[in-house]
C-alpha positions, 0 to 999 in steps of 0.5 A: 500500500505504501509503495503504491501511494509513493508510486502514485505521488511520483506519477502525480509529481511527474505530470505536474512537472510535465505540465509546468514544462509545457506551460513554460514552453508555451509561454516562451513561444508566446513571449519570445517566438521564432515566427517567420523562422524559414525567412529569418534563418534564410536571410540570417545565413545569407547575410552572416547574422546570428538568427537569434540576433535577427529575432531579437531585432524583430521583437524589439522593432515590431513584436513580430507584427508584419503590419506595424508602422512606427510614428516615423513611418518605418514599416513591417517586421524590422521597421524599415523606412521607405527611403532605406527600403528603396536604397536597399532594394536598389543595392541588392537588386529587388526588381519592381520594388515598391514601398508597400513591399515593406509589409511583406515579411520576406522583403522586409527581413531580407532588407533588414538583414542586409542593412544590419550586415552592412552596419556591422561591416561599417562599424565593426561591432553589433552594438554600434550597428544597432545604434545606427539601425535605430538612430541612423548611421549619420548620427552615429558617425557624428557621435563617434567623431565627437567622442574621438573614437578610433575603434567605431565602438560607441560608448553606450552611456554617451549616446545622446538619444535615450531611445537609442541607448534603451534600444541597444539594451533591449536588443541585447537583453532579448538576444540573451533571452533567445540564446538561453531559451533556444540553446 
């Protein structure tokens, strides 16, 4: 009898733990999803980016809302402005490009990944590239000149835009979470 109660207790505990694991897993998928994974992984590979980094940018920029539009008019998952979209489309050869294509996940992620790669190549590090993605490369280059930086490494505490400082922190936090959840 005692052995049977113990076995039932073990089974009950296993069911509870399994359910908690499922709930936790579901919560992770809701809060930190890997939506558009086929597109993200394709363009992350093409443009030599960590796919968790791309997911982190998408989460921070639009929270995976392909129809998102910012107060500055940036569009889609990776929040690309019309002017950046037109320039990038010309640079990477997207034929028949129109601004409305920024709401198409494939086009938006392709342009966003290309642009992130370009900024990382330009500045040599991810944090400065993220700051440029948010505030514009002209602003970041000016800040680097004002700081007298020779390494293109932006000192985050000296970024004059609070929104940009917070954005860099947010993407780094999201990246840590994605790396922890999806080892």
